[in-house]
C-alpha positions as a printed NumPy array, in Angstrom:
array([[ 29.02 , -11.946,  60.958],
       [ 25.533, -10.621,  60.358],
       [ 24.047,  -8.347,  62.99 ],
       [ 21.589, -11.128,  63.905],
       [ 24.447, -13.624,  64.381],
       [ 26.415, -11.09 ,  66.423],
       [ 23.42 , -10.506,  68.684],
       [ 22.879, -14.257,  69.015],
       [ 26.528, -14.748,  70.   ],
       [ 26.252, -12.021,  72.642],
       [ 23.09 , -13.671,  74.035],
       [ 24.904, -17.009,  74.229],
       [ 27.888, -15.418,  75.995],
       [ 25.618, -13.621,  78.467],
       [ 23.633, -16.814,  79.016],
       [ 26.809, -18.666,  79.94 ],
       [ 27.829, -15.868,  82.289],
       [ 24.39 , -15.95 ,  83.941],
       [ 24.959, -19.67 ,  84.571],
       [ 28.212, -18.8  ,  86.333],
       [ 30.655, -19.562,  83.517],
       [ 33.876, -17.582,  83.907],
       [ 36.143, -19.703,  81.686],
       [ 37.776, -17.324,  79.161],
       [ 38.063, -20.02 ,  76.47 ],
       [ 34.373, -20.909,  76.728],
       [ 33.309, -17.259,  76.64 ],
       [ 35.525, -16.606,  73.607],
       [ 33.994, -19.646,  71.909],
       [ 30.509, -18.357,  72.742],
       [ 31.263, -15.107,  70.937],
       [ 32.678, -16.882,  67.886],
       [ 30.825, -20.203,  67.755],
       [ 28.983, -19.286,  64.523],
       [ 31.844, -17.503,  62.755],
       [ 31.823, -20.264,  60.123],
       [ 28.578, -18.72 ,  58.857],
       [ 30.165, -15.279,  58.352],
       [ 31.037, -13.447,  55.148],
       [ 27.894, -14.589,  53.36 ],
       [ 28.808, -18.274,  53.581],
       [ 25.371, -19.151,  54.94 ],
       [ 22.498, -17.15 ,  53.46 ],
       [ 19.256, -17.08 ,  55.398],
       [ 17.48 , -19.634,  53.171],
       [ 19.957, -22.348,  54.178],
       [ 18.991, -22.256,  57.834],
       [ 15.411, -23.566,  57.465],
       [ 16.63 , -25.927,  54.751],
       [ 19.135, -27.491,  57.17 ],
       [ 16.59 , -27.753,  59.994],
       [ 13.935, -29.325,  57.77 ],
       [ 16.468, -31.49 ,  55.938],
       [ 17.776, -32.938,  59.203],
       [ 14.25 , -33.887,  60.246],
       [ 12.702, -34.976,  56.951],
       [ 15.442, -36.105,  54.561],
       [ 18.741, -36.45 ,  56.441],
       [ 20.264, -38.861,  53.903],
       [ 19.502, -36.507,  50.997],
       [ 20.905, -33.554,  52.905],
       [ 24.057, -35.448,  53.887],
       [ 24.629, -36.537,  50.28 ],
       [ 24.23 , -32.935,  49.069],
       [ 26.954, -31.337,  51.187],
       [ 30.687, -31.293,  50.58 ],
       [ 33.266, -32.074,  53.288],
       [ 34.69 , -28.921,  54.915],
       [ 38.103, -29.258,  53.268],
       [ 36.497, -29.348,  49.786],
       [ 34.029, -26.466,  50.101],
       [ 36.326, -23.502,  49.439],
       [ 37.897, -24.65 ,  46.17 ],
       [ 34.839, -26.398,  44.801],
       [ 33.306, -25.445,  41.478],
       [ 29.919, -26.835,  42.565],
       [ 26.681, -24.864,  42.445],
       [ 26.479, -21.993,  44.892],
       [ 23.416, -23.499,  46.636],
       [ 25.426, -26.645,  47.372],
       [ 28.376, -24.648,  48.72 ],
       [ 25.998, -22.622,  50.946],
       [ 24.381, -25.793,  52.303],
       [ 27.83 , -27.249,  52.933],
       [ 28.933, -24.192,  54.91 ],
       [ 25.697, -24.309,  56.919],
       [ 26.113, -28.031,  57.639],
       [ 29.796, -27.732,  58.573],
       [ 29.86 , -24.193,  60.01 ],
       [ 31.232, -25.445,  63.353],
       [ 34.222, -27.095,  61.654],
       [ 34.77 , -24.124,  59.32 ],
       [ 34.522, -21.757,  62.297],
       [ 37.047, -23.825,  64.246],
       [ 39.486, -23.655,  61.324],
       [ 39.047, -19.866,  61.11 ],
       [ 39.46 , -19.484,  64.88 ],
       [ 42.641, -21.577,  64.857],
       [ 44.045, -19.531,  61.987],
       [ 43.282, -16.34 ,  63.947],
       [ 45.248, -17.652,  66.941],
       [ 42.516, -18.632,  69.394],
       [ 43.471, -21.141,  72.038],
       [ 43.186, -24.851,  71.264],
       [ 40.467, -25.129,  73.886],
       [ 38.365, -22.326,  72.329],
       [ 38.795, -23.957,  68.926],
       [ 37.648, -27.282,  70.392],
       [ 34.572, -25.629,  71.888],
       [ 33.685, -23.987,  68.57 ],
       [ 34.175, -27.267,  66.696],
       [ 31.948, -29.206,  69.13 ],
       [ 29.275, -26.642,  69.995],
       [ 26.522, -28.765,  68.402],
       [ 27.362, -31.89 ,  70.394],
       [ 24.926, -32.175,  73.325],
       [ 27.351, -34.292,  75.358],
       [ 30.627, -33.004,  73.953],
       [ 33.291, -30.758,  75.473],
       [ 31.122, -27.691,  74.861],
       [ 27.876, -29.195,  76.2  ],
       [ 27.095, -26.105,  78.259],
       [ 27.637, -23.858,  75.222],
       [ 25.357, -26.167,  73.224],
       [ 22.599, -25.924,  75.851],
       [ 22.66 , -22.126,  75.903],
       [ 22.984, -21.923,  72.112],
       [ 19.857, -24.06 ,  71.666],
       [ 17.678, -21.603,  73.616],
       [ 19.265, -18.322,  72.525]])
């Protein structure tokens, strides 16, 4: 992960702890919730593109990304692969976390950390302000 993403993850973990969270699976997920962006999968330019695309042209953005299971082996343009990783980084991160042996609960939290009312709602709230 980039230094900026590492620092963000630490802020999210600390934010959860300041709210009284002591659940090991949630804290592990906080530290790794953006791991799907690691290893250059999501260059900086994709982040504002995703934010603006969601607000201004969600249908165009959705039609431009590949499903998570197709990203890795795709021969598509690099910009499209980067957008796909940015769009699906929670799912990609959950797959990486599962492969690394994290608990099912931590993997679930990573997968759902962008769902405001999902299993990781508290993680989502802290992530949004960190």
